[in-house]
N, C-alpha and C positions, 0 to 999 in steps of 0.2 A: 387603450387604443392609440396607435402611433400617429393618428391624423387629426387630433383635436383642434389644434390651431388652424389647420388648413380648412377644416369643415366649418368652424365657428366664425371665421372671418369672411369678409367679402360683402358684396351687395345683397346676395341672397344667402342668408345663413341657413344651415341645416342642423338639426339636432336629433339625437336618439334618446328615448326614455324607456326604461324598463318598468313595466307595471306588474301587478300580481305578486309583489314581494321579491325578496332577494334569495329565496331558498327553493331549490329545485327538487322535484321528487325523483329525478333520475341521476345517474352517475356516469356520464360520458368521460372517457379517459383523456380527452384533450382539454377539458373545461375545468376552470378553477372556481366556479360558482359553488356556494354552500349547498349541501344536499341534506334531505331528511324525508322520511316516509310520510310524516304529517307536519307540514310547515304551518305556521300561523295562518289563520284565515285572512283572505284579502280584505283590505279596507273598503267597505261598501261605498264610501264617498269618493274613492279614488278616481273613477271615470270623470265625474264632474269637476273635481279639483284639478286634475291633470289637464283637462280640456281648457279650463279657465286660465290656468297658468300659461299654457302654450299660446292661447289667443292673445295674451298680452306681450309675448316676446317679440313678435314681428318677423318671425322666420317664415320662409316661403314653403318649406318642405320639412315634414316631421316623420320620423320613424318611431313607431311604437313596437316594442318587443317585450318578451317575457321569458321567464323560466318555464319549464314544464310543470303543469299542475294536474297530475293524474289523480289527485285527491278530490278534485272538483268534478261534478257530474259531466259538465260540458267542456272540461279542460280549460275553462276561462274564456270561451268563445263570446258569450254575452258581455262579459266584462270588457273585452276588446271592442265589441260592437257598440256598446254604450258610450265608450270613450270617443269613438269615431263619430257617432251621431251627434253627441254634444258638441264636439269640436267643430263639426261642419255647420251646426246651427249658429255657432258664434263667429266662425271664420269660414264662410263658404268658399273663399278663394284659396285657402291653404291646401296643399297637396299632402295626402296622408298615406304612408306606407305602413303596413303591418307585417313585421317579421315574426312569424308565429311558430309554435311547436306543432307537432303532428296531431294533436287532439286524440291520440290513441287510434287514429285512422277513422274517426267518427265523421262520416260524410255529412250528417246533419249539422254538426258543429262547424265544419268547414264551409258549408253552403251558407249558413246563417251569417258568418262573418263576411264572406265574399259579397253578400248582398247588402252590407251595412252602409255603403257609401264610400268606402275606402278607394284609393286610386291605384294602389299597387299591393298585391297579395304576394308575400315572400315567405318561402319556407326552404330551409337549407338541407340538401342531401348530404352535405359535409365531406363525403369522400367517395371513392369508387366502390363498386359493389363488393369486391373481394374483401375489402378492409372494413366493411361495416361493423361486423361483430367485434373486431379488435378495437375499433375507434369509438363506437357509440354504445350507449346503454342497450342491453338486450331487448328492451321494449320498443326500441326504434328499429327501422329497417328500410332498406333500399326501395323495395316495391311500395311499402306503406307511404314513404315520402313522395314517390312519383305519383301515387294515387291521390294524395292530398293536393298536389299541384294540378292534376287533371280535374279533380272534383271542383276546385275553385273556378276553373275555366268553364266547366259545364254549368255551374250554378249561375255564373254571370258572364255570358259570352262577350268577348271584347275586353274583359278585365286584363290588365297587364299583370303578368306573373313573373317571378324572379327567384333564382336560387343561387347557391354558392358552394364551392368546394375548396378545401385546403390542399395544398401540395406539399410534398416533402415527408409523407408518411410511408413511402415505400411503393407507391403506385407506379405503373408503367405508362408509357405514352399511349399504347393501345387501349389501356383501361380509361385513360382520360378522354380519348376520342369517343369511347363507348358511352361514358357517362354524359358527355355533351350531347351525343345523338339521342340517348334515351330521354334526356330532359327536353330536347327540342320536340321529340315525339309526344311528350306529355303536354305540349303547348307553351312551354316556357319562352318568354320574350327576352329576358335579361339574365345573363349568366356572368358570375364573377369568380375569379380565381385569386387566391392569396397564399402566402407562405405560412405554413404551420410553425408556430413558435411555442416551445415548451413552457408552460406557466411555472411549474416547479419540478423538482427531481422525482416526484411521485407520479408525474404524468408521462404520457408516451414520449419516447425520445424522438428527436428529429432524425429522419433517415437521410435526408438530403436537403441542401439549400439550393433552390432553383434560381438560375440566373435571370436578370432582367430581360435579357435577349430571348430566353426561352418563354418567359411570360408573354412577351410581345408576339412570339410565334403562335401561342395559344389564342391570343386575342384575334389575330388574323384568321386562324383556322375556324374559330367560333363564328365570326361574322361572315367570312367569305365562303367557307365550305359548308359549315353546318347550317348557317342562316339565321342566327339569333339577331334580333334587332339591335342589340348592343352587348358588348362584352367589356367589362372592366377587369384588367389582368395585370398584376404587379406584386412584388414581394410584400408591400405594406397595404395592399388593397384588402379591405374587409367587406362584409356583406352589405354594410350601409355606407360604403365609401362615397364621398362627395361627388366625385367625377361621374359615377353612375347616376346619382340622384339628379345632377344638373341635366344630364342627357334625358333622363326620364321626364323631368319637368318640361323640357322643351317638346319631347315627343307627345306627352299627354296634352299639352296646350294645342299642339298642331292637330291632334286627333279631335279635340273638342271643337276647334275652328272648322275642321272639315265636316264634322257632324252637323254643326250649325248651318253651314253653307248648303249641305244636302237637304236639311229640313226646309230652308228658305226656298230652295229650288222646287221641292215637292209641293210646298204651299202655293207657289206661283203657278205650278202646273194645274 
């Protein structure tokens, strides 16, 4: 990640942890993570150990993410949920985002995690619809990812949802506009855009390097035209970029304050 120093420093540190191992059951052509059809089983004590470690760090915002685990019945949903529940029991004040795989489109797995107590449900559509088969593993898909984001919102109304796309893979402006509108229609609140960078020569080549000015144009379009609550857009922006997290932190605390005030008003009435 190009933003480690920026994210880890400051008054409110943010961090990202990958759980469920380091080996993915899929082989997306943009990603350099290890792949295997049968990765080692997850550490059964990882949720508790991870939560305890995070609770001691003193960060205000944590992102939990993982590889795809198609070899597990629920795709790792309960593993995520257990980590969230344990963390919230230890540090109720910490804000927790889960950047998750698509759980093979399993609505029950999505709903289970959405109701676990997390603050932000994130799942990346990665690219525009036309490029899905070229960029992502065949088991992933545009509609499947949009449905995951929709299901999270249905399972927990009011839950903040987030997604991200990479630019520079050969997409057109019209296709970027379309994916932004489709994600907004799926209930997405936060949208991020970053430059695709080729991990190795075996991965997809970069078709274009998008200028910072163009990224700023997409930020304005997403917020002012499409209507996302927040857009983080820039060459080095990644799906768990600090700037987006700081905004989300402020937004979530404002929402919580408003809900508390509404509750007091209703009690007084």
